[in-house]
C-alpha positions as CSV (number, residue, x, y, z in Angstrom):
1,M,95.2,89.4,114.7
2,A,92.6,87.1,113.1
3,D,92.5,83.6,114.5
4,P,94.9,81.2,112.7
5,V,93.4,79.1,109.8
6,R,92.8,75.4,110.9
7,I,94.7,73.1,108.6
8,A,94.7,69.4,108.0
9,V,97.5,67.8,106.2
10,V,97.1,64.4,104.4
11,G,100.0,62.4,103.3
12,A,101.9,63.7,106.3
13,A,104.9,61.3,105.9
14,G,105.5,62.1,102.3
15,R,108.1,64.6,101.3
16,M,105.7,67.5,101.0
17,G,103.6,66.4,103.8
18,R,106.6,66.6,106.2
19,E,107.6,70.0,104.6
20,L,104.1,71.4,105.2
21,L,104.2,70.4,108.9
22,D,107.5,71.9,109.3
23,V,106.7,75.1,107.6
24,A,103.3,75.5,109.3
25,G,105.2,75.3,112.7
26,G,107.1,78.6,112.1
27,R,103.9,80.5,110.9
28,D,101.3,82.4,113.2
29,D,98.6,82.5,110.4
30,V,97.9,78.7,110.4
31,R,97.5,76.0,112.9
32,V,97.8,72.3,112.0
33,V,94.7,70.4,113.8
34,L,95.1,67.2,111.9
35,A,98.0,65.1,110.3
36,A,97.0,62.0,108.5
37,N,98.7,59.3,106.5
38,R,97.9,56.1,105.0
39,S,100.7,53.9,106.6
40,P,101.4,54.2,110.3
41,V,104.3,56.5,111.4
42,D,105.6,58.0,114.5
43,E,104.7,61.8,115.1
44,I,106.0,64.4,112.8
45,S,107.1,67.8,113.7
46,G,105.4,67.5,117.1
47,H,102.0,66.2,115.6
48,A,100.5,62.7,116.1
49,V,99.8,61.2,112.7
50,E,96.3,59.7,112.3
51,D,95.1,56.9,109.9
52,A,93.9,58.6,106.6
53,D,91.6,55.9,106.1
54,D,89.5,57.3,108.8
55,L,89.6,60.7,107.2
56,P,85.7,61.4,107.2
57,E,85.6,60.9,110.9
58,L,88.7,62.8,111.6
59,L,87.4,65.9,109.7
60,A,84.3,65.8,111.9
61,E,86.3,65.4,115.0
62,T,89.1,68.2,114.3
63,D,87.0,70.6,112.1
64,P,89.8,72.1,110.0
65,D,89.1,75.1,107.7
66,V,91.2,73.6,104.9
67,L,92.9,70.5,103.9
68,V,96.2,70.4,101.9
69,D,96.9,67.4,99.8
70,F,100.1,66.6,98.1
71,T,99.5,62.7,97.8
72,G,98.6,60.9,94.6
73,P,95.7,61.1,92.1
74,E,93.7,58.3,93.5
75,S,94.0,59.3,97.0
76,S,93.6,63.1,96.2
77,V,90.2,62.3,94.7
78,E,89.1,60.3,97.7
79,Y,90.3,63.0,100.1
80,V,88.7,65.7,98.3
81,A,85.3,63.9,98.1
82,A,85.6,63.5,102.0
83,C,86.2,67.3,102.1
84,A,83.2,68.0,100.0
85,E,81.0,65.8,102.3
86,A,82.4,67.7,105.4
87,G,82.3,71.1,104.0
88,V,86.0,71.7,104.3
89,A,87.9,73.6,101.6
90,A,90.8,71.8,99.9
91,V,94.1,72.9,98.4
92,V,95.4,70.3,96.1
93,G,99.2,70.2,94.7
94,T,98.9,66.6,93.4
95,T,99.6,66.2,89.6
96,G,99.0,63.5,87.2
97,F,95.2,63.5,87.1
98,D,93.4,61.9,84.3
99,D,90.3,63.3,82.9
100,E,87.9,61.4,85.1
101,Q,89.8,62.4,88.3
102,A,90.0,66.1,87.1
103,S,86.2,65.9,86.6
104,A,85.8,64.7,90.1
105,L,87.7,67.7,91.5
106,D,85.2,69.8,89.4
107,D,82.3,68.1,91.0
108,A,83.7,68.7,94.6
109,A,84.2,72.3,93.7
110,E,80.4,72.6,93.4
111,S,80.3,72.2,97.2
112,I,83.4,73.6,98.6
113,P,86.3,76.1,97.7
114,L,88.9,74.1,96.0
115,L,92.3,75.4,94.6
116,H,94.4,73.0,92.4
117,A,97.8,74.1,91.3
118,T,100.7,72.0,89.5
119,N,103.2,74.3,91.3
120,F,103.0,76.5,94.4
121,S,106.3,78.6,93.9
122,R,106.1,82.3,93.2
123,G,109.2,81.9,91.0
124,V,107.5,79.5,88.8
125,A,104.5,81.7,88.5
126,A,106.8,84.4,87.3
127,L,108.4,81.8,85.0
128,R,105.1,81.2,83.4
129,R,104.5,84.8,82.7
130,A,107.9,85.3,81.1
131,V,107.6,82.3,79.0
132,R,104.4,83.6,77.5
133,E,106.1,87.0,76.7
134,A,109.2,85.3,75.2
135,V,107.3,82.8,73.0
136,A,105.1,85.7,71.8
137,A,108.2,87.8,71.1
138,L,110.0,85.0,69.3
139,P,107.5,83.3,67.2
140,D,109.9,81.6,64.9
141,Y,112.3,80.2,67.5
142,D,112.4,76.5,68.3
143,V,111.1,75.6,71.7
144,E,112.3,72.8,74.2
145,V,111.1,72.1,77.7
146,T,113.1,70.1,80.1
147,E,112.3,69.2,83.8
148,T,114.4,67.5,86.4
149,H,113.1,65.9,89.5
150,H,114.0,63.4,92.2
151,N,114.3,59.7,91.4
152,G,110.9,58.9,93.3
153,K,108.7,61.3,91.3
154,R,105.9,59.4,89.5
155,D,104.5,61.5,86.9
156,A,106.3,62.6,83.7
157,P,106.5,65.3,82.4
158,S,105.8,67.0,85.6
159,G,102.7,69.0,86.2
160,T,104.5,72.1,86.0
161,A,106.2,71.2,82.8
162,N,102.6,70.4,81.3
163,T,101.5,73.9,82.6
164,L,104.4,75.5,80.8
165,L,103.6,73.7,77.8
166,D,100.0,74.8,77.8
167,E,101.2,78.4,78.3
168,I,103.2,77.9,75.0
169,D,100.2,76.5,73.3
170,D,98.0,79.4,74.4
171,V,100.4,81.7,72.4
172,R,101.4,79.6,69.5
173,G,98.4,77.2,69.0
174,D,98.5,73.5,69.7
175,A,101.9,72.2,68.5
176,E,103.3,68.7,68.3
177,R,104.9,67.6,71.3
178,V,107.8,65.1,71.0
179,Y,108.7,63.4,74.2
180,G,112.4,62.6,74.0
181,R,114.1,61.6,70.8
182,E,115.9,58.4,69.6
183,G,117.3,57.2,66.3
184,D,116.8,59.3,63.2
185,Q,114.6,62.2,64.4
186,P,115.5,65.7,62.8
187,R,113.3,68.4,64.2
188,T,110.1,69.2,62.4
189,E,108.8,72.8,62.0
190,G,106.7,73.7,64.9
191,E,107.3,70.8,67.2
192,I,108.2,71.2,70.9
193,G,110.5,68.9,72.6
194,V,109.8,67.6,75.9
195,H,112.4,66.0,78.3
196,A,111.9,64.5,81.7
197,R,115.0,63.6,83.9
198,R,114.8,61.7,87.3
199,A,117.9,61.8,89.4
200,G,118.8,61.7,93.1
201,G,117.0,64.1,95.4
202,V,116.5,67.0,93.0
203,T,113.7,69.1,94.3
204,G,112.7,70.6,90.8
205,E,114.2,72.3,87.9
206,H,112.4,73.6,84.7
207,E,113.9,75.0,81.8
208,V,112.3,76.4,78.6
209,L,114.8,76.9,75.8
210,L,114.2,79.1,72.7
211,A,116.7,79.3,69.9
212,D,117.1,80.2,66.3
213,D,120.2,79.8,64.2
214,H,121.9,82.7,65.9
215,Q,120.5,83.3,69.2
216,L,119.4,81.1,72.3
217,L,117.4,82.2,75.3
218,S,116.9,80.0,78.3
219,L,114.4,80.6,81.0
220,T,115.0,78.4,84.1
221,H,113.7,78.0,87.6
222,R,115.4,75.8,90.3
223,A,113.8,75.3,93.6
224,G,116.4,74.7,96.5
225,S,113.9,73.5,98.9
226,R,110.4,72.0,99.1
227,G,109.8,74.9,101.5
228,V,109.0,77.2,98.8
229,F,106.1,74.9,97.7
230,A,104.9,74.3,101.3
231,A,104.9,78.1,101.9
232,G,102.9,78.9,98.8
233,A,100.4,76.1,99.5
234,L,99.8,77.5,103.0
235,D,99.4,80.9,101.6
236,A,96.8,79.4,99.3
237,A,95.1,77.6,102.2
238,V,94.7,81.0,104.1
239,W,93.4,82.8,101.2
240,L,90.9,80.0,100.3
241,S,89.5,79.7,103.9
242,S,87.4,82.8,103.3
243,R,86.1,82.0,99.7
244,E,82.8,80.6,98.5
245,A,82.6,77.2,96.8
246,G,84.2,77.1,93.4
247,R,87.4,76.2,91.6
248,Y,90.4,78.6,92.1
249,D,94.1,78.7,90.8
250,F,97.2,79.9,92.5
251,D,97.5,83.0,90.2
252,E,94.5,84.4,92.0
253,V,96.4,84.1,95.4
254,L,99.4,85.8,93.8
255,D,97.3,88.7,92.4
256,A,95.5,89.2,95.8
């Protein structure tokens, strides 16, 4: 058996950080060598948590193969820059990047392997492909996209919802996106309704609804646990550890 891939997890005290550390503990193909967080916390899943402000020094000391990040756009850009400087590959699950921040990821990928995905669920990957086929097969149907997440999620619509919308645009061409509706707003031809709901501790739900006057097709994915995203991100980290510098996506991991 090959040596396990050495993993660093930033945002260790966050929802996804904790899930990554927990899931990694049950796998033989990865070994967590660094857990880091901005605010002080006790150990998590048996790992001492270091100060993420010291990430450049910590990367030099622990020598991980891949860093996994599910934090926020500003911190992600900072952490990826530290990876580029240290020669450490990066898997990024953060969403909500603006154009300048996305460009910073592209710059880092000139030096290191970098894989960014808005969702690491194999089920969502299947949903994306099903949506493309359905939209192509039903060109005159109205389309609505709805996503639901926990009440602490910052970006709206979610990164996954935006990815689904991009898939629809690739088939139909750029359509007007209407974000919620209020007052007198009859539907206009070709628009796509987009709705973001935030409630409780919902892990993640995405629905693409297609309808005409007589038929309705609903394509839905519900995540019952963040473990599905953590497992996919760790799969991506293992795959990425043997790649050359460049920008990669999760579909390449699935296809492999």
